[in-house]
N, C-alpha and C positions, 0 to 999 in steps of 0.2 A: 822597373821597380819604383821610380819616382812617380810615374803615372798612377801606379797602384795606390801609393800612399796618398797622393793628392786626391784621388777619387774617394778615398775613405775619410780624409780629414775634412774636406770642405763640407760634406753634409753634416758631420758632427758639429763643426764650428757654427754653421748656420742654425743648427738646432739649439745649441747652448746660448747663442746670441739672442735668439727669439725668446728663450726662457728668461734670460737676464732682463731683456727689455720689458717683458710682462711683469717681472718682479718690481722693476722700477716704477712702472705705471701703477701697480697695486699700492706701493708704498706712498707715492706722492698724490695720487688721485683719489684713493679710497681710504687708506689707513689714516693719513694725517688729518683730514677733516673730521673723521669719526673720533679720533683721539682728542681733538680740540673741543668737540661738542661734549664729549664725556667729561672732560676736565672742568667744563663750565657748570656742571650740575653737581649739587651737594647731596650726598647720601649719608644721612645721620648714622654714625657708628661705623662707616665704611671708608675710613681713610681720612685724608685732609680735606679742608674746605678751601676751594679755589674760586677765583674770580677771573674769568677770561675777558680780556679787554682787546677788542679789535680796533686798531687805530682808525681804520677807514670808516667804521660805523659808529664809534662811540659818541662823536660830536652830535649826531642826529638823534640820540636817545635822551629822554628826560632823565635828569639826575635825581636820585633819592635825596630829599631835603630841600629841593628847590633848584632854580636855574643856576647852573654853574657850580653846584655843590659837588664835592669830591668825598667819597667814602672809601677809605682804605681798609681792607679787611686782610690782615696778615694771616699767614698760614699758621695752623695749630702747631704748637711746640713752644720752645723757650721764647718768651716775649710775645707769643701769639694769644689770641682770645678764643679761637675755635668757633664752631657754629653757634653755640649758645651765646657766647659773648658778642658775636657779630650781630645776631638778632637783637640782643639787648641794646646794642649800640644804635641800631636803626630805630628802635622804639624810643630811645632817649632823645635822639635828634628830631624825631617826629612828634614829640610830646607837645601837648597844648601849652602855649605860653601863658603864665599866670595873668589874670586880669589886672590891668593897671588902674590906678586911682582915677576917679572921674576927672575930666578936664576942668580945672578950676576956672577956666574962662567962661563956663556955662553959668556960673553963679546961681545954681539952682538951690532954692531954699524950700524945704518941706514945711508946709503949713498944716497944722493939725486942727481938727475940729474941736470945739469946746467939749470938755468932758461931759457926758450925760449926767443928769442928776442921779444920785445914788438911789437904787431901788430898795424898797422896804423888804425886809426878809420875810420869807414864807414861814408861817407857823404851823402848828399841829392842828389840823381841822377835824380830827377824829380821835380825840384823846382816849375814848373808850376802847377803840380798836387797838391803839398803841399799848395800853396798859393791861388789857385783859386778854389780848391775843385770841379773841373769839368774836364771832359775828353777834351783834345784839339780837335779842329775840324779836321775831317778826309777829305782828298782830295776827291773831288766830284767823280772822277773816281774810287776811292777805297771804296765807300760806299757799305755796304752789300745789297744784293737784297731785295727789299721791294715791295710786301710781300715776306716772307721767301720761299725758295724753298720747294718743296713737300717732299724731303728727310730729315730725321733726320741727322744732321751733327755735332755731338758732337766732340769736340777736348779736350782730356784729357792730362794734364800736371802735372806730379808728382813733388813735392817739398820736399826737406829735409833741404838743407843748401843754404845760399847765396841769400838773398833777392834782392840785386841789379840785379843779373843775371835773376832772375825770373821776376822782374818788366820790365826789358828790353825785355825779350822774349814775355811776354804778350802784351806789348805795340807795338812790331813789328808786331805781328799777327793782332792786332786791326787796326793799321795804314795801313796794307796791305790789309784789307778788310774782315777779318774773323768776323762774328757777335759776339760781346762780350757775348751775352746770350747763345751762343753755346759752350763757353769755360769753362772748369771745372778744377779748380786748386785742385789737390788732395794733401792735407797737410799730409805728411808722416814724421812728425818730432818726434813723440813719446812724445810730451809734453802735451798731452791730451787737456784741454781747456785753457791752459795758453796763447796761442796766441789770441784766441777768446776774452779772458778777458783782453787783453793788459797787461800781466804780465811780458813780456820779453822786455829787452832793445834792441836798434838797433844793438849794437855790438855783441849780442848773435848770434852765427851761425844759430840758428834755429828760429830766429825772422821772423815773418810773419805779415804784416800790413793788417788787415782785413778792416780797414777803406779805405785804398787806393784801395783794391780789389773791394770794394763796389762802389767806384767812377768810376772805370774802367768798372763796370757792369758785371763782370764775376761771376761765381758760385764757391763756396768753399765746398769741401767735405773732412772730416778728417777721416783718418784711425784709427782704435781702438787702435793701438800701432805702434811702428816703424817696418816697413816691409822691407824685402830685395827687391832687384829689381825683382826677380822672383815672390815673393809674391805680390808685387805691381801690376805686370802684371795680375796676377790672380784676384786681387781686381778689376782691370779695367773690366775684363770679367764678374765678378759678378755684377758690376754696370750696365753693358750692359744687363744682364739678368733681373735685377730688373726694369730697365727703358724701357725694350723692344726695345733696340737698336740692330738691326741685324748687323749693321756695325758701326764702330767708328774710328776716327782718334786719334792718340796720338803722342806726341812730347816730346823731351828732353827739360829741362829748360835752358840749356846752348847753345841755338841756337838763331840766329837773322835772321828773314825772311824779304824779300822785294819782292813785286810783280814786275815782270820783265816787265819794260816798253819797252824793246827791244825784247820782246818775239816773235814778228813777224819774226825776223831774225833767231830764234832758233827753233820754234815749227811749223812744217808743218801740224800738225793734227788739228790746230785750224781753225774754220770757220771764216776766215777774211772777207768774203763777207758781213756777217751780224753783226759781232762784231769785230771791229778793235783792241780791247784791252780787256784782261781778267785778273782779279786779281788771286792771288794764291788760294783764296777760290773758285772762279768760275771754275778754272781749276781742282781743286780737286773734285768738284761736277761733272764736266764733266767726269772725270776718273771713278768715282763711277758708273755713268750711263753706261759708256762704258763697264765696267767689267760685269755688270749685263744685258748686251744686249743679243740678240739672237746669237746662234752659238758660244758663248764664252766658253772656257774650264773652269772647276771648279777651283776657285782661293781661296787663303788663305790670302795673304798679297800683298799690293802694296807699294813699297818703293819709297820715294821721298828723294834723297840724303841718301840712305840706310834707317835706321830707325830713323834718326833725325826727320823725319816726316813720319808716316806710316799709312796706311789704313788697318783695320783688319776686317776679316769676322768671326764674333763671333762663329757661330756654328761649323765651321771647326776646330777652335782652341780647342773647347771643345771635338770635336769628336776624336781628336788624343791624348787627355789626358791633355791639357793645359800645363802650364809651370812647369818644374821639379824644385820644391822648394829645392831639395837637392843640386842644383847648384845655389847658391843665387845671384851671381853677374856675373862677366865675364865668358864667355863660356855658360851662360844660353841661350843667343840668338842663338848661334850656335846649341845647342841642340834642341831648339824649331823649328827653321827654317829648320833644316835638317829633323826632323821628319815629318814636313809638306811636304817637298819635296819628301821624301820616300813614303808618303801616296798618292802621285800622284797629288798634288795641285800646281797650277801655282802661282808663286810669281814674277811678273814682276816689273820693275823699270823704271820710267820716271821722267821728271821734271814737276813741276807745278809752280815754282817760284824759287827765289834765296834763298837758305838755307845755312847759314854760321854757322860753328861750332866754338864757341868763348869761351874764358875763362876770359873775362873782360867786364865791362860795360862802355857805353858811359858816359862821364862826365855830359852830359845833354841829357836825353832820349827823351825830346821833339823835338830834332832834327829829329827824325823819322817821326814826324808829319809836318816837314818843317815849323816850326814857325820862323818868322823873329828873328834874334839874337841868335838862338839856334844852336851852332856850333857842328858838329860831330867830337869830339875829344875824346881821351882816354889816360889814363896814360899808358906809355910803348910803345907808338907809335914810331917805329924805325925812322920815318921821322924826328922826333924832337930830335933825339939823339944828344948829344954834348959830347965834350971831358970830361967834368966834370959830365956827366950823368944827367944834369939838364933836366927838362921837362917843357919848357916854355908855352906849350899849355894847361896845366891842369888847369882848373878853380879852384878857391879857395874854392868854395862851395862843391866840389865833394869829398873832403878828399883825402887820399893817400892810398887807399885800394887795389891797384892792384899790388904793388911790381914790378914796371916796370924797375928797374935799370938794370937788366941783359939784358932785351930786348933792352933797350936803348943803352947799351954798344955794343951789336951786331950790332945795327942799325948804329953806327958811321961809319962802313965800308960798308954800304949798297950801291950798285951800283945806280947811278943816284939820290942819295939822295938830292943833291943840287937842281936838277931840280924839284923834288917832293916838296921840301920845298918852292921853289919859287911859284909853282902852288898853294900850300896851302895858302900862304900869299895873292895871288891874289884873292882867293876865299872869303876871309874874308869880304870885303866890300859888295859883293853880298849877302852873307848869312845874314849879319846884316840887309839888307834892304828887301830881298825877301825870305829868308830861304834856306835850303839846296836843292841841286839838286839830282835827281836820280843818275846821274853818279858819283857824289862825295860821296854819301852814299855808293855806291857799292865799290868805291876805299877804303874807310875807313874800311868797313866791311871785305873786302878782307885782309887788313893788320891785322885786329884783328884776323882773322883765321890763317894767316901766323904766327903770334906771338905764338898762341896756339900750332901749330904743328912744331915750330922751333926745330932743333936738334932731329928730328924724333919723336917729341911729348913726350919727356921724362918729360916735365913739363906741360902737357896738363891738368892735374887735380889739379894744384896748387890752383885754385880758391876755392877748397873745404875746404882749411885750412886757408883762409885769415882772417876770423873773429874768434876771440878767447876771446870775452868778456862774460859778463853775469854771473860772478862768484856768484853773490848774487841772481840770478834768480831761480825760481822753475825748477826742472829737469835739473840742470846744468850738463853739461858733459865737461870734459877736451877735448879741440879740438884735441890735438895731440893724446891723448889716444883713442878718438873716431876713428881717422884715422887709428891707429894701429889695433884696433879691426876689422875694415872693411878689412884691408889688410889680416888679418888672415882668414877672411871668404872668401875673394877672392881666396887665396891659397887653402883653403879647397874645394871650389867649383871646381876649376880646377882639383884637385885630384879625386874628384867624377866623373867628366866628363871623365878623362883619364881612370879610372877603368871601367866606364860604357861602353866605346867604345874601350878599349884596346889600345888607342893611345893618345899621348900628342899633342893636336892641333885640329883645326877645319877642316882641309883639309881631311875629311873622304871620300868625294866623289871620290877624286883622287886615293884613296886606294881600292875602290870597296866595302867599308863597307856599309851595309844596315841596315834598321831599325830593322829587326829581329835579328840583331847581338848584341843588347844591353845586357850587362852583361854576354855575352857568350864567348868573345874573351880573349885569354891570352894577357898579356901586351907585347907590341913589344919593350920594353926596360928593362934593368936590373936595378931594384930599388937600389940594393946594390952599383952598379957602377955609374949609371947616376942620382941618386936621385929620389925624389918623382915625381908624375905626374904633379905637378904644375910648374916644371922647365924644361928647355931644350925642346927637341922635335921641333915641328913646330908651337908653339904658335905665334900668330900674323898673320898667313895666313888666307885668306878669306875662309869662309865655302863654297862659290860658286865655288871654284876651282875644276875643274874636272866635273862640271855639264854640261849637254848638253843644 
């Protein structure tokens, strides 16, 4: 009997002991580590927030908050903060420490520059447009062709600063016969929609009057941001692509144009038998047709008074790589026109009218439309110079925005000034009754150009800094600081040009340099001795020098 029981119990006992041992192993070897791991993980909305701290490993881990820091996160419940509170606690402890006051031991003292002299306010240079809200009548001989010519003839004019000069430029083209609907003002101010929404005051250098432009009947296109000169030229090319213009004209804003009523004496190519007079627009259209005529060499650019007014063959510019934006301002034209020349394209130059390079605006721009009573006068006219530098011809409504005292002082010693002054006085009664004459407008515009280029043109760009207001406007820029920034970019561009072609200056043709030499030539000057590429050398010489 005992043997029978023993034989039955022993196998059962062995079986139960093995099951018990397996259970112990499962509990301590598998379940406990998994439980610890699960407790160390936070599940939002799924129970309490736990932090598992293993004494053997904790000292080797970096502490939140820095070396040796302790963060205690109590369980959710009475007195606890829960997951959200724990996270906020971590953020609070890791928050940036407020900046302390500068160390007084540095003894740094800010030294301010002297305040610039106050700028004279800009006045109303086109009172007729302001008060009548309409374009003055255009001389019958200068009316644009109606219907429009078959060709597309867009004229692009970039604008960054100086509203009076732009207004004068546009008005002169319209008065000379260019169709207003063909003129595109490209606003390159970098103020986004501030001008369109009339948020800038007149004294702001970047002010642009959209209302006046609408009255003139011209188009306005805004760049997405402030572009350099080279970038703006590529923007023109892109406009031409988007609008399917194979050719387009472009002009600087600091020019004044007049259709030449004496052109018969100066232009032998005009068909005088059928047309005794042609406006600047009609002559430009004629040049476009001439260039695209049979047996003409492939061409890239046609210059009218260099590129103060220029005609562009879009596809040719794109073919040679467009404008080099690493040369943002001065010397970018040399680089572009030289590459076109080396590529074998013709770039002729001829006159289509009178184009004046100026840096001041007429006191009354309506004089260009020859309205009775509108006199062609400007502040800084050397004819009106006196010993006390007064300027008796400047109208009161024009403001004093041209800074003409230096020009007037030089004009006091002008040859034949008394005779010129007498002639000006004799003109006044006629202008009051009949309006300006072609001959007198040409005389005044010539003096305006002479003023800009007096003393070899050292002050030719002073117009860019005459407006200095708008301190409370959106996107305000300090006028002097803006000019200094541009000067730095000009120098940088000249350095790039000099390194690209191994020479300081645009006279590369005279040296035998070719397009394939870009970035391959050693510098022909010693930087350590003669300075960087932006100075010295032959800067100022014409790129056409040495061309055949």
